[in-house]
gemmi code that builds the backbone of each chain (N, CA, C; Angstrom):
import gemmi

chains = {
    "A": [
        ("MET", (8.734, 13.789, -93.415), (8.392, 12.783, -92.623), (8.757, 13.339, -91.011)),
        ("ASN", (9.968, 13.921, -91.494), (10.519, 14.610, -89.913), (10.187, 15.901, -89.527)),
        ("GLN", (8.897, 16.229, -90.258), (8.535, 17.421, -89.845), (7.683, 17.400, -88.450)),
        ("LYS", (8.153, 18.333, -87.547), (7.523, 18.535, -86.357), (6.180, 19.136, -86.314)),
        ("PHE", (5.234, 18.620, -85.476), (3.873, 19.557, -85.314), (4.020, 19.897, -84.024)),
        ("HIS", (2.937, 21.299, -83.882), (2.887, 21.723, -82.615), (1.586, 21.067, -82.182)),
        ("SER", (1.272, 21.404, -80.816), (-0.040, 20.700, -80.373), (-1.140, 21.130, -80.715)),
        ("GLY", (-1.251, 22.361, -81.169), (-2.680, 23.025, -81.807), (-2.560, 22.231, -83.355)),
        ("GLN", (-1.671, 22.356, -83.816), (-1.556, 21.733, -85.157), (-2.163, 20.230, -85.233)),
        ("ILE", (-1.794, 19.560, -84.609), (-2.382, 18.166, -84.089), (-3.760, 17.955, -83.866)),
        ("LYS", (-3.906, 18.883, -82.970), (-5.377, 19.038, -82.446), (-6.234, 19.323, -83.753)),
        ("GLN", (-5.729, 20.337, -84.805), (-6.544, 20.801, -85.807), (-6.734, 19.702, -86.696)),
        ("LEU", (-5.652, 18.989, -86.905), (-5.678, 17.378, -87.703), (-6.609, 16.672, -87.180)),
        ("LEU", (-6.805, 16.206, -85.985), (-7.626, 15.470, -85.269), (-8.866, 15.775, -85.727)),
        ("ASN", (-9.086, 16.956, -85.198), (-10.732, 17.443, -85.374), (-11.229, 17.407, -86.820)),
        ("ARG", (-10.221, 17.651, -87.867), (-10.705, 17.461, -89.283), (-10.786, 15.977, -89.370)),
        ("SER", (-10.232, 15.202, -88.787), (-10.297, 13.761, -89.355), (-11.782, 13.180, -88.519)),
        ("LEU", (-11.716, 13.944, -87.704), (-13.079, 13.465, -86.535), (-14.171, 14.051, -87.372)),
        ("ALA", (-14.235, 15.044, -88.112), (-15.434, 15.560, -88.804), (-15.815, 14.715, -90.068)),
        ("ARG", (-14.763, 13.780, -90.290), (-15.146, 12.717, -91.722), (-15.380, 11.515, -91.064)),
        ("LEU", (-15.570, 11.312, -89.785), (-15.623, 9.957, -89.371), (-17.446, 9.595, -89.507)),
        ("ASP", (-17.790, 8.451, -89.780), (-19.107, 8.268, -89.542), (-19.787, 7.980, -88.302)),
        ("GLN", (-20.998, 8.078, -88.270), (-21.970, 8.272, -87.015), (-21.426, 7.202, -86.109)),
        ("PRO", (-21.918, 5.875, -86.470), (-21.523, 4.730, -85.983), (-20.259, 5.015, -85.315)),
        ("THR", (-19.221, 5.001, -85.649), (-17.725, 5.197, -85.256), (-17.726, 6.178, -84.151)),
        ("LEU", (-18.276, 7.255, -84.601), (-18.389, 8.348, -83.475), (-19.164, 8.005, -82.077)),
        ("ALA", (-20.346, 7.192, -82.416), (-21.092, 6.850, -81.400), (-20.399, 5.860, -80.320)),
        ("ARG", (-19.599, 5.054, -81.069), (-18.587, 4.040, -80.487), (-17.506, 4.626, -79.688)),
        ("LEU", (-16.897, 5.615, -80.230), (-15.957, 6.434, -79.590), (-16.390, 7.023, -78.193)),
        ("ARG", (-17.652, 7.489, -78.455), (-18.146, 8.385, -77.206), (-18.469, 7.323, -76.320)),
        ("ASP", (-18.966, 6.281, -76.512), (-19.265, 5.034, -75.573), (-17.888, 4.705, -74.486)),
        ("ALA", (-17.112, 4.616, -75.599), (-15.680, 3.972, -75.208), (-15.238, 5.127, -73.940)),
        ("ARG", (-15.207, 6.644, -74.488), (-14.809, 7.642, -73.460), (-15.403, 7.744, -72.275)),
        ("ALA", (-16.978, 7.481, -72.244), (-17.626, 7.578, -71.236), (-17.340, 6.332, -70.279)),
        ("GLN", (-17.671, 5.433, -70.803), (-16.819, 3.829, -70.150), (-15.462, 4.055, -69.235)),
        ("ALA", (-14.405, 4.704, -70.198), (-13.405, 4.976, -69.619), (-13.257, 6.079, -68.415)),
        ("LEU", (-14.136, 7.129, -68.613), (-14.308, 8.045, -67.713), (-14.826, 7.597, -66.589)),
        ("ALA", (-15.904, 6.540, -66.625), (-16.536, 5.947, -65.508), (-15.477, 5.086, -64.852)),
        ("ARG", (-14.713, 4.306, -65.548), (-13.696, 3.535, -64.851), (-12.763, 4.560, -63.966)),
        ("TYR", (-12.363, 5.490, -64.638), (-11.601, 6.382, -63.830), (-11.877, 6.959, -62.360)),
        ("ASP", (-13.257, 7.413, -62.693), (-13.962, 7.879, -61.369), (-13.893, 6.677, -60.073)),
        ("ALA", (-14.340, 5.645, -60.698), (-14.437, 4.648, -59.883), (-12.875, 4.436, -59.123)),
        ("HIS", (-12.133, 4.445, -59.739), (-10.848, 4.125, -59.572), (-10.182, 5.052, -58.654)),
        ("SER", (-10.489, 6.422, -58.758), (-9.817, 7.504, -58.131), (-10.468, 7.647, -56.650)),
        ("ALA", (-11.892, 7.356, -56.912), (-12.623, 7.170, -55.673), (-12.234, 6.346, -54.482)),
        ("ALA", (-11.852, 5.141, -55.436), (-11.878, 4.009, -54.409), (-10.646, 3.836, -53.202)),
        ("PRO", (-9.487, 4.456, -53.671), (-8.520, 4.225, -52.614), (-8.919, 5.355, -51.242)),
        ("ALA", (-9.699, 6.608, -51.760), (-10.124, 7.217, -50.681), (-10.917, 6.628, -49.454)),
        ("PHE", (-11.833, 5.885, -50.446), (-13.024, 4.872, -49.254), (-12.048, 3.994, -48.694)),
        ("ALA", (-11.075, 3.114, -49.570), (-10.294, 2.018, -48.730), (-9.650, 2.925, -47.522)),
        ("TRP", (-9.034, 3.937, -47.676), (-8.157, 4.745, -46.597), (-8.923, 4.767, -45.550)),
        ("ALA", (-10.088, 5.454, -45.863), (-11.074, 5.846, -44.708), (-11.579, 4.573, -43.918)),
        ("SER", (-11.904, 3.499, -44.601), (-12.286, 2.030, -44.100), (-10.910, 1.698, -43.191)),
        ("LEU", (-9.820, 1.777, -43.721), (-8.762, 1.169, -43.073), (-8.360, 1.886, -41.914)),
        ("TRP", (-8.308, 3.267, -42.084), (-8.446, 4.204, -40.731), (-9.175, 3.639, -39.503)),
        ("THR", (-10.735, 3.783, -40.035), (-11.593, 3.433, -38.943), (-11.348, 1.895, -38.320)),
        ("ASP", (-11.001, 0.968, -39.229), (-10.526, -0.172, -38.740), (-9.513, -0.325, -37.880)),
        ("HIS", (-8.313, 0.430, -38.484), (-6.913, 0.558, -37.793), (-7.347, 1.040, -36.463)),
        ("ARG", (-8.405, 2.291, -36.497), (-8.275, 2.863, -34.937), (-9.014, 2.225, -33.906)),
        ("HIS", (-10.133, 1.037, -34.774), (-10.775, 0.392, -33.822), (-9.873, -0.813, -33.216)),
        ("ALA", (-9.092, -1.394, -34.071), (-8.190, -2.295, -33.802), (-7.112, -1.741, -32.530)),
        ("ALA", (-6.643, -0.575, -32.840), (-5.626, 0.200, -32.066), (-6.390, 0.416, -30.740)),
        ("ASP", (-7.650, 0.599, -30.606), (-8.293, 0.799, -29.315), (-8.475, -0.426, -28.694)),
        ("SER", (-8.693, -1.501, -29.245), (-8.988, -2.879, -28.479), (-7.647, -3.302, -28.195)),
        ("HIS", (-6.685, -3.036, -29.114), (-5.327, -3.460, -28.850), (-4.774, -2.929, -27.457)),
        ("HIS", (-5.160, -1.635, -27.230), (-4.572, -0.541, -26.191), (-5.458, -1.419, -25.104)),
        ("LYS", (-6.757, -1.389, -25.036), (-7.315, -1.903, -24.141), (-6.825, -3.098, -23.581)),
        ("SER", (-6.488, -3.981, -24.452), (-5.946, -5.185, -23.892), (-4.573, -5.345, -23.305)),
        ("HIS", (-4.006, -4.263, -23.621), (-2.743, -3.878, -23.234), (-2.854, -3.301, -21.878)),
        ("TYR", (-3.722, -2.435, -21.699), (-4.045, -1.847, -20.309), (-4.543, -2.916, -19.339)),
        ("LEU", (-5.289, -3.768, -19.814), (-5.820, -4.768, -19.028), (-4.797, -5.770, -18.743)),
        ("ALA", (-4.054, -6.078, -19.333), (-2.796, -6.989, -19.231), (-1.780, -6.306, -18.017)),
        ("ALA", (-1.493, -5.028, -18.236), (-0.655, -4.329, -17.429), (-1.520, -4.377, -15.993)),
        ("ALA", (-2.726, -4.185, -16.132), (-3.274, -3.783, -14.704), (-3.007, -5.071, -13.858)),
        ("VAL", (-3.572, -6.361, -14.749), (-3.317, -7.753, -14.333), (-2.105, -8.044, -13.561)),
        ("LEU", (-0.980, -7.653, -14.348), (0.258, -7.937, -14.004), (0.645, -7.128, -12.845)),
        ("LEU", (0.396, -5.742, -12.634), (0.430, -4.996, -11.591), (-0.076, -5.351, -10.394)),
        ("ALA", (-1.283, -5.900, -10.434), (-2.131, -6.790, -9.329), (-1.293, -7.721, -9.043)),
        ("ALA", (-0.953, -8.634, -9.573), (-0.288, -9.934, -9.282), (0.783, -9.657, -8.475)),
        ("ILE", (1.738, -8.469, -9.366), (3.053, -7.938, -8.512), (2.586, -7.592, -7.260)),
        ("LEU", (1.871, -6.784, -7.092), (1.489, -6.146, -5.693), (1.122, -7.033, -4.644)),
        ("PHE", (0.280, -8.135, -5.090), (-0.465, -9.147, -4.113), (0.827, -10.056, -3.739)),
        ("SER", (1.953, -10.620, -4.611), (2.941, -11.301, -4.558), (3.672, -10.278, -3.379)),
        ("GLY", (3.856, -9.291, -3.709), (4.936, -8.669, -2.677), (4.332, -8.563, -1.532)),
        ("THR", (3.225, -8.432, -1.399), (2.417, -8.363, 0.190), (2.675, -9.688, 0.911)),
        ("ALA", (2.214, -10.627, 0.075), (2.169, -11.942, 0.449), (3.940, -12.510, 0.886)),
        ("TYR", (4.773, -11.737, -0.099), (6.115, -11.983, 0.485), (6.609, -11.374, 1.440)),
        ("TRP", (5.976, -10.167, 1.710), (6.347, -9.475, 2.777), (5.583, -10.174, 4.298)),
        ("HIS", (4.643, -10.625, 4.088), (3.734, -11.184, 5.330), (4.934, -12.554, 5.434)),
        ("HIS", (5.178, -13.330, 4.510), (5.922, -14.430, 4.704), (7.151, -14.252, 5.631)),
        ("THR", (7.730, -13.034, 5.127), (9.320, -12.685, 5.597), (8.986, -12.234, 6.909)),
        ("VAL", (8.068, -11.498, 7.272), (7.589, -10.777, 8.704), (7.397, -12.194, 9.573)),
        ("ASP", (6.568, -13.209, 9.101), (6.376, -14.508, 9.830), (7.439, -15.288, 10.174)),
        ("HIS", (8.591, -15.125, 9.117), (9.724, -16.023, 9.083), (10.594, -15.067, 10.496)),
        ("ASP", (10.303, -13.850, 10.467), (11.196, -13.146, 11.416), (10.729, -13.247, 12.821)),
        ("VAL", (9.347, -13.230, 12.817), (8.428, -13.156, 14.179), (8.766, -14.722, 14.726)),
        ("SER", (8.789, -15.684, 14.039), (9.146, -17.169, 14.375), (10.669, -16.822, 15.075)),
        ("ASP", (11.446, -16.319, 14.254), (12.799, -16.486, 14.641), (13.047, -15.529, 16.217)),
        ("VAL", (12.321, -14.691, 16.471), (12.266, -14.190, 17.860), (11.476, -14.948, 18.721)),
        ("ASP", (10.393, -15.597, 18.385), (9.698, -16.462, 19.143), (10.796, -17.772, 19.853)),
        ("ILE", (11.735, -18.154, 18.748), (12.356, -19.371, 19.198), (13.807, -18.774, 20.122)),
        ("ALA", (14.065, -17.799, 19.759), (14.859, -16.885, 20.475), (14.499, -16.830, 21.980)),
        ("ILE", (13.142, -16.118, 22.040), (12.594, -15.933, 23.438), (12.427, -17.250, 24.282)),
        ("LEU", (12.124, -18.162, 23.484), (11.404, -19.777, 24.223), (12.820, -20.305, 24.590)),
        ("THR", (14.154, -19.982, 23.890), (15.146, -20.710, 24.399), (16.356, -19.718, 25.140)),
        ("ASP", (15.876, -18.410, 25.516), (16.936, -17.541, 25.917), (17.448, -17.961, 27.355)),
        ("ASP", (18.417, -17.473, 27.979), (18.717, -17.708, 29.508), (17.655, -17.091, 30.202)),
        ("LEU", (17.088, -16.041, 29.629), (16.219, -15.322, 30.642), (14.845, -15.765, 30.572)),
        ("PRO", (14.004, -16.073, 31.799), (12.868, -16.850, 31.583), (11.878, -15.555, 30.738)),
        ("ILE", (10.737, -16.363, 30.095), (9.793, -15.716, 29.146), (9.033, -14.348, 30.457)),
        ("GLU", (9.089, -14.564, 31.570), (8.153, -13.577, 32.627), (8.747, -12.557, 32.480)),
        ("MET", (10.394, -12.307, 32.011), (11.205, -11.292, 31.829), (10.261, -10.448, 30.824)),
        ("TYR", (9.869, -10.757, 29.788), (9.402, -10.512, 28.665), (7.992, -10.230, 28.477)),
        ("VAL", (7.206, -10.868, 29.554), (5.878, -10.517, 29.389), (5.042, -9.809, 30.521)),
        ("ASP", (4.431, -8.934, 30.008), (3.611, -7.759, 31.245), (2.771, -8.442, 32.244)),
    ],
    "B": [
        ("MET", (2.497, -12.163, -30.964), (1.502, -11.224, -30.121), (0.941, -11.887, -29.030)),
        ("ILE", (0.022, -13.172, -29.543), (-0.765, -13.888, -28.772), (0.402, -14.558, -27.766)),
        ("ARG", (1.518, -15.121, -28.353), (2.212, -15.689, -27.379), (3.059, -14.824, -26.342)),
        ("ILE", (2.944, -13.706, -26.671), (3.339, -12.588, -25.575), (2.467, -12.533, -24.317)),
        ("ARG", (0.965, -12.254, -24.760), (-0.012, -12.198, -24.001), (-0.228, -13.630, -23.014)),
        ("PHE", (-0.309, -14.603, -23.809), (-0.146, -16.084, -23.051), (1.307, -16.160, -21.782)),
        ("SER", (2.084, -15.534, -22.320), (3.214, -15.536, -21.339), (3.051, -14.589, -19.957)),
        ("VAL", (2.333, -13.307, -20.368), (2.012, -12.552, -19.422), (1.009, -13.180, -18.516)),
        ("LEU", (0.117, -13.576, -19.076), (-1.205, -14.399, -18.233), (-0.649, -15.335, -17.664)),
        ("ALA", (0.138, -16.316, -17.974), (0.874, -17.163, -17.062), (1.772, -17.022, -16.050)),
        ("ILE", (2.496, -15.743, -16.250), (3.194, -15.347, -15.149), (2.224, -14.748, -14.082)),
        ("CYS", (1.335, -13.991, -14.322), (0.191, -13.380, -13.661), (-0.242, -14.633, -12.716)),
        ("ILE", (-0.560, -15.711, -13.441), (-1.607, -16.742, -12.479), (-0.416, -17.152, -11.831)),
        ("THR", (0.944, -17.390, -12.247), (1.880, -18.140, -11.260), (2.156, -17.081, -9.765)),
        ("LEU", (2.140, -15.959, -10.183), (2.368, -15.092, -9.142), (1.327, -15.333, -8.336)),
        ("LEU", (-0.134, -15.266, -8.885), (-0.923, -15.129, -8.009), (-1.283, -16.605, -6.875)),
        ("LEU", (-0.964, -17.770, -7.725), (-1.158, -18.809, -6.958), (0.202, -18.791, -5.834)),
        ("GLN", (1.215, -18.514, -6.133), (2.195, -18.320, -5.041), (1.790, -17.879, -3.904)),
        ("ALA", (1.415, -16.388, -4.104), (1.142, -15.775, -3.241), (0.134, -16.190, -2.360)),
        ("SER", (-0.942, -16.481, -3.339), (-2.250, -17.395, -2.341), (-1.512, -18.314, -1.667)),
        ("LEU", (-0.474, -19.158, -1.949), (0.069, -20.257, -1.032), (0.385, -19.746, -0.089)),
        ("ALA", (1.059, -18.615, -0.326), (2.115, -18.217, 0.882), (1.084, -17.471, 2.103)),
        ("VAL", (-0.088, -16.961, 1.447), (-0.771, -15.970, 2.491), (-1.623, -16.989, 3.278)),
        ("ALA", (-2.282, -18.118, 2.493), (-3.002, -19.197, 2.942), (-2.460, -19.998, 4.094)),
        ("ALA", (-2.691, -19.548, 5.393), (-2.236, -20.431, 6.739), (-2.508, -21.663, 6.617)),
        ("PRO", (-1.432, -22.780, 6.644), (-1.482, -23.826, 6.590), (-2.013, -24.364, 7.656)),
        ("TYR", (-3.360, -24.744, 8.038), (-4.170, -25.413, 9.345), (-3.559, -26.887, 9.372)),
        ("LYS", (-3.073, -27.404, 10.334), (-2.707, -28.541, 10.364), (-3.125, -29.059, 11.705)),
        ("SER", (-3.541, -30.306, 11.730), (-4.165, -30.925, 12.881), (-2.769, -31.798, 13.738)),
        ("TRP", (-3.101, -32.061, 14.940), (-1.790, -32.500, 15.552), (-1.420, -33.992, 14.544)),
        ("THR", (-2.539, -34.955, 14.222), (-1.758, -36.057, 13.551), (-1.129, -35.839, 12.181)),
        ("GLN", (-1.417, -34.430, 11.667), (-0.805, -34.279, 10.253), (0.683, -33.761, 10.516)),
        ("LEU", (1.043, -33.417, 11.793), (2.232, -33.012, 11.783), (3.567, -34.276, 11.714)),
        ("THR", (4.887, -33.783, 11.308), (5.812, -34.643, 11.174), (6.127, -35.179, 12.322)),
        ("PRO", (6.769, -36.359, 12.477), (7.309, -36.732, 13.617), (8.290, -35.504, 14.552)),
        ("VAL", (9.168, -35.025, 13.637), (10.047, -33.974, 13.951), (9.304, -32.833, 14.791)),
        ("GLN", (8.237, -32.559, 14.033), (7.084, -31.361, 14.444), (6.449, -31.881, 15.867)),
        ("GLN", (6.337, -33.029, 15.938), (5.271, -33.509, 16.959), (6.420, -33.838, 18.197)),
        ("GLU", (7.730, -34.020, 17.861), (8.651, -33.985, 18.952), (8.810, -32.635, 19.578)),
        ("ALA", (8.816, -31.542, 18.589), (9.315, -30.360, 19.278), (8.096, -29.610, 19.862)),
        ("LEU", (6.837, -29.892, 19.376), (5.928, -29.098, 19.875), (5.095, -30.315, 20.803)),
        ("GLN", (5.437, -31.305, 21.448), (5.001, -32.248, 22.241), (4.008, -31.921, 23.269)),
        ("PRO", (4.635, -30.677, 24.115), (3.696, -30.242, 25.215), (2.506, -29.550, 24.556)),
        ("LEU", (2.452, -29.278, 23.620), (0.875, -28.757, 23.010), (0.035, -29.685, 22.306)),
        ("SER", (0.502, -31.066, 22.804), (-0.095, -31.882, 21.833), (-1.791, -31.980, 22.086)),
        ("THR", (-1.959, -31.836, 23.394), (-3.425, -31.786, 23.617), (-4.364, -30.634, 23.012)),
        ("GLN", (-3.771, -29.573, 23.208), (-4.473, -28.432, 22.694), (-3.769, -27.997, 21.351)),
        ("TRP", (-3.190, -28.748, 20.666), (-2.770, -28.002, 19.435), (-3.710, -27.947, 18.440)),
        ("ASP", (-4.931, -28.479, 18.267), (-5.797, -28.515, 17.435), (-6.855, -27.000, 17.627)),
        ("SER", (-6.720, -26.771, 19.164), (-7.616, -25.495, 19.281), (-6.616, -24.187, 19.378)),
        ("LEU", (-5.211, -24.408, 19.121), (-4.590, -23.036, 18.791), (-4.964, -22.225, 17.764)),
        ("SER", (-4.901, -21.086, 17.675), (-5.052, -19.977, 16.309), (-4.344, -20.379, 15.291)),
        ("THR", (-4.309, -20.344, 13.955), (-3.793, -20.675, 13.106), (-2.422, -19.766, 12.823)),
        ("LYS", (-2.557, -18.685, 13.150), (-1.384, -18.093, 13.044), (-0.115, -18.375, 14.185)),
        ("LEU", (-0.879, -18.885, 15.556), (0.038, -19.144, 16.398), (0.611, -20.780, 15.926)),
        ("GLN", (-0.343, -21.362, 15.445), (0.213, -23.024, 14.897), (1.446, -22.790, 13.604)),
        ("LYS", (1.148, -21.454, 12.764), (2.018, -21.241, 11.525), (3.379, -20.777, 12.253)),
        ("ASN", (3.424, -19.860, 13.269), (4.496, -19.542, 13.941), (5.312, -20.629, 14.755)),
        ("LEU", (4.612, -21.517, 15.372), (5.323, -22.558, 16.111), (5.946, -23.418, 14.944)),
        ("LEU", (5.262, -23.684, 14.155), (5.724, -24.799, 13.061), (7.150, -24.266, 12.300)),
        ("HIS", (7.181, -22.815, 12.331), (8.424, -22.338, 11.825), (9.261, -22.518, 12.743)),
        ("ALA", (9.090, -22.337, 14.102), (10.156, -22.474, 15.176), (10.473, -23.777, 15.353)),
        ("ALA", (9.791, -24.830, 14.949), (9.771, -26.362, 15.038), (10.896, -26.870, 14.265)),
        ("LYS", (11.190, -25.783, 13.097), (11.888, -26.316, 11.881), (13.412, -26.295, 12.661)),
        ("ARG", (13.629, -25.352, 13.639), (14.966, -24.984, 14.077), (15.270, -25.602, 15.226)),
        ("TYR", (14.198, -26.645, 15.712), (14.428, -27.149, 17.035), (15.560, -28.579, 16.800)),
        ("PRO", (15.334, -29.224, 15.837), (16.735, -30.378, 15.791), (18.152, -29.645, 16.035)),
        ("LYS", (18.262, -28.186, 15.754), (19.460, -27.768, 15.657), (19.955, -27.057, 17.210)),
        ("LEU", (18.868, -27.355, 17.957), (19.246, -26.487, 19.300), (20.060, -27.365, 20.108)),
        ("THR", (20.493, -27.145, 21.040), (21.187, -27.845, 22.225), (20.354, -28.554, 23.023)),
        ("PRO", (20.776, -29.803, 23.889), (19.831, -30.424, 24.626), (19.216, -29.197, 25.626)),
        ("GLU", (20.291, -28.313, 26.131), (19.484, -27.224, 27.378), (18.458, -26.516, 26.459)),
        ("GLN", (18.768, -26.346, 25.343), (17.805, -25.173, 24.628), (16.368, -25.691, 24.315)),
        ("LYS", (16.834, -27.358, 23.953), (15.271, -27.912, 23.785), (14.412, -28.217, 25.106)),
        ("GLN", (15.284, -28.261, 26.132), (14.578, -28.713, 27.396), (13.737, -26.997, 27.357)),
        ("ARG", (14.270, -26.104, 27.645), (13.845, -24.751, 27.867), (12.646, -24.719, 26.912)),
        ("PHE", (12.798, -24.724, 25.385), (11.877, -24.483, 24.557), (10.600, -25.175, 24.994)),
        ("GLN", (10.539, -26.670, 25.330), (9.629, -27.347, 25.496), (8.970, -27.068, 26.997)),
        ("ASN", (9.748, -26.485, 27.712), (9.139, -26.386, 29.085), (8.305, -24.717, 28.783)),
        ("ARG", (8.696, -23.676, 28.141), (8.161, -22.666, 28.173), (6.862, -22.653, 27.095)),
        ("LEU", (6.771, -23.508, 26.163), (5.673, -23.673, 25.223), (4.420, -23.503, 25.577)),
        ("GLU", (3.927, -24.129, 26.761), (2.550, -24.172, 26.798), (2.388, -22.735, 27.654)),
        ("LYS", (3.363, -22.151, 28.255), (3.048, -20.977, 28.823), (2.915, -19.713, 27.777)),
        ("TRP", (3.983, -20.299, 26.760), (3.773, -18.806, 25.583), (2.733, -19.027, 24.851)),
        ("SER", (2.150, -20.316, 24.647), (1.042, -20.443, 23.862), (-0.348, -19.946, 24.431)),
        ("LYS", (-0.556, -19.905, 25.981), (-1.424, -19.263, 26.715), (-1.540, -17.476, 26.768)),
        ("LEU", (-0.428, -17.053, 26.220), (-0.476, -15.570, 25.929), (-1.141, -14.972, 25.201)),
        ("THR", (-1.862, -14.037, 25.236), (-2.646, -13.080, 24.433), (-1.509, -12.786, 23.030)),
        ("PRO", (-2.174, -13.006, 21.886), (-1.313, -12.194, 20.791), (-0.460, -10.899, 21.126)),
        ("GLU", (-1.344, -10.107, 21.649), (-0.731, -8.651, 22.182), (0.318, -8.882, 23.200)),
        ("GLN", (0.109, -9.767, 24.136), (1.340, -9.861, 24.908), (2.604, -10.566, 24.006)),
        ("ARG", (2.379, -11.517, 23.328), (3.550, -12.255, 22.556), (4.325, -11.256, 21.849)),
        ("MET", (3.485, -10.231, 21.264), (3.765, -9.054, 20.456), (4.906, -8.327, 21.446)),
        ("ARG", (4.224, -7.873, 22.543), (5.001, -7.026, 23.574), (6.165, -7.838, 24.235)),
        ("ALA", (6.328, -9.336, 24.195), (7.504, -9.883, 24.737), (8.651, -9.834, 23.365)),
        ("ARG", (7.847, -9.840, 22.379), (9.036, -9.741, 21.093), (9.473, -8.388, 21.196)),
        ("GLU", (8.791, -7.255, 21.486), (9.404, -5.923, 21.266), (10.490, -5.912, 22.511)),
        ("LYS", (10.054, -6.614, 23.390), (11.041, -6.361, 24.826), (12.271, -6.924, 24.250)),
        ("PHE", (12.239, -8.320, 23.602), (13.268, -9.054, 23.530), (13.997, -8.429, 22.711)),
        ("SER", (13.544, -7.762, 21.466), (14.217, -7.195, 20.453), (15.143, -5.953, 21.101)),
        ("ALA", (14.354, -5.169, 22.003), (15.018, -4.160, 22.692), (16.035, -4.493, 23.400)),
        ("PHE", (15.942, -5.576, 24.009), (16.761, -5.927, 25.118), (18.181, -6.375, 24.289)),
        ("SER", (17.954, -7.127, 23.098), (18.864, -7.511, 22.206), (20.003, -6.657, 21.921)),
        ("LYS", (19.187, -5.283, 21.926), (20.305, -3.978, 21.494), (21.187, -3.545, 22.587)),
        ("VAL", (20.882, -4.035, 23.676), (21.733, -3.373, 24.880), (22.876, -4.085, 24.706)),
        ("PRO", (24.156, -3.316, 25.146), (25.441, -3.964, 24.894), (25.629, -5.274, 25.871)),
        ("PRO", (26.489, -6.052, 25.204), (26.665, -7.545, 25.797), (26.901, -7.259, 27.299)),
        ("GLU", (27.992, -6.525, 27.816), (28.221, -6.504, 29.155), (27.029, -6.151, 30.009)),
        ("ARG", (26.350, -5.006, 29.696), (25.192, -4.731, 30.125), (23.969, -6.035, 30.448)),
        ("ARG", (24.050, -6.337, 29.353), (22.750, -7.675, 29.331), (23.379, -8.462, 30.163)),
        ("GLU", (24.539, -9.029, 30.204), (24.921, -10.099, 31.128), (24.775, -9.701, 32.506)),
        ("GLN", (24.965, -8.565, 33.129), (24.767, -7.858, 34.242), (23.294, -8.349, 34.589)),
        ("VAL", (22.262, -7.837, 33.758), (20.996, -7.914, 33.984), (20.657, -9.480, 34.339)),
        ("LYS", (21.336, -10.205, 33.333), (20.910, -11.854, 33.370), (21.508, -12.280, 34.845)),
        ("GLN", (22.757, -11.472, 35.226), (23.278, -12.347, 36.648), (22.279, -11.886, 37.650)),
        ("MET", (21.889, -10.602, 37.459), (20.873, -10.144, 38.668), (19.735, -11.285, 38.608)),
        ("VAL", (19.160, -11.433, 37.512), (17.886, -12.224, 37.343), (18.165, -13.516, 38.171)),
        ("ARG", (19.649, -14.388, 37.809), (19.768, -15.568, 38.387), (19.925, -15.608, 39.722)),
        ("GLN", (20.547, -14.306, 40.192), (20.565, -14.240, 41.879), (19.098, -14.189, 42.495)),
        ("GLN", (18.286, -13.125, 41.684), (16.969, -13.309, 42.299), (15.847, -14.542, 42.174)),
        ("GLU", (16.180, -15.383, 41.231), (15.707, -16.734, 40.899), (16.263, -17.448, 42.081)),
        ("GLU", (17.467, -17.409, 42.293), (18.192, -18.367, 43.605), (17.558, -18.084, 44.882)),
        ("ALA", (17.501, -17.050, 44.981), (16.822, -16.241, 46.349), (15.462, -16.902, 46.561)),
        ("SER", (14.553, -16.478, 45.435), (13.293, -17.213, 45.502), (13.237, -18.404, 45.750)),
        ("LYS", (13.911, -19.227, 45.155), (13.889, -20.651, 45.117), (14.347, -21.016, 46.644)),
        ("THR", (15.429, -20.280, 47.448), (15.759, -20.760, 48.606), (14.505, -20.318, 49.508)),
        ("ALA", (13.863, -18.970, 49.228), (12.775, -18.650, 50.273), (11.873, -19.498, 50.098)),
        ("ALA", (11.555, -20.196, 49.119), (10.345, -21.278, 48.841), (10.570, -22.263, 49.763)),
        ("SER", (11.749, -22.597, 49.473), (12.218, -24.083, 50.409), (12.288, -24.096, 51.866)),
        ("GLY", (12.630, -22.797, 52.434), (12.738, -22.577, 53.628), (14.069, -22.706, 54.539)),
        ("VAL", (14.904, -22.897, 53.191), (16.245, -23.377, 53.902), (16.993, -22.163, 53.669)),
        ("PRO", (17.686, -21.551, 55.064), (18.617, -20.402, 54.984), (19.710, -20.307, 53.801)),
        ("PRO", (19.882, -19.320, 52.946), (21.060, -19.239, 52.102), (22.371, -19.783, 52.630)),
        ("VAL", (23.023, -20.651, 52.158), (24.576, -20.734, 52.381), (25.742, -19.828, 52.521)),
        ("ALA", (25.999, -18.962, 53.196), (27.057, -18.040, 53.326), (28.234, -18.511, 52.453)),
        ("PRO", (28.635, -17.724, 51.401), (29.711, -17.804, 50.697), (31.100, -18.416, 51.663)),
        ("VAL", (31.946, -19.357, 50.918), (33.133, -19.621, 51.911), (34.328, -18.673, 51.702)),
        ("ARG", (34.977, -18.194, 52.701), (35.941, -17.002, 52.217), (37.233, -17.699, 52.584)),
    ],
}
model = gemmi.Model(1)
for chain_id, residues in chains.items():
    chain = gemmi.Chain(chain_id)
    for i, (resn, *xyz) in enumerate(residues, 1):
        res = gemmi.Residue()
        res.name, res.seqid = resn, gemmi.SeqId(i, " ")
        for name, pos in zip(("N", "CA", "C"), xyz):
            atom = gemmi.Atom()
            atom.name, atom.element = name, gemmi.Element(name[0])
            atom.pos, atom.b_iso = gemmi.Position(*pos), 0.0
            res.add_atom(atom)
        chain.add_residue(res)
    model.add_chain(chain)
structure = gemmi.Structure()
structure.add_model(model)
structure.setup_entities()
């Protein structure tokens, strides 16, 4: 019972037993093998398509993601520039008003400063 | 992610609104001014509505400091307002430049110039009245 078989011997034994099987059994075995192979092919091909689809989807999503990021960055930059300009104008106006009130209240008459 | 996008959008809108408010010149008719502003800008009451928006804006800024002025400064401010408002924008700009340049002159030199101007004013007043100047007592 503990006798060890080589793979070649096992193959021969199986082939001999196969020769003794009746036709209906052989046909069912062939069908089962064909079905198993078909399932194997479908299973091994699916991940490739799935990855391809995932890759294109991901690329599309990444593109739109990048676009929205660029848009957000552009809007933020525009807002910062606009605010900076407005703040600068506001500061300049304030400085101008400070000089105006200094001229209007100075010891010297405004004729001194007017051409 | 959506929350971040909304935050960025909200920040942008806030910045743009604030900037728009700062840039937009607040035109105000004379009747819309506060009592303090009206008191400070009283000499311009009749022509206020015809002044340029920029000048109005500058004068409103200046009027904020009016309550803190001394009575003498208030008097000068009001006496000069009308003349100031009649200058062209270029003349006002030139006056500001001259004033800023004069502010950088050393105080002693500035005082000398002021003294000279006062003497000239006195002389012109005396000449206008026709009364000869009184000789200083020795």
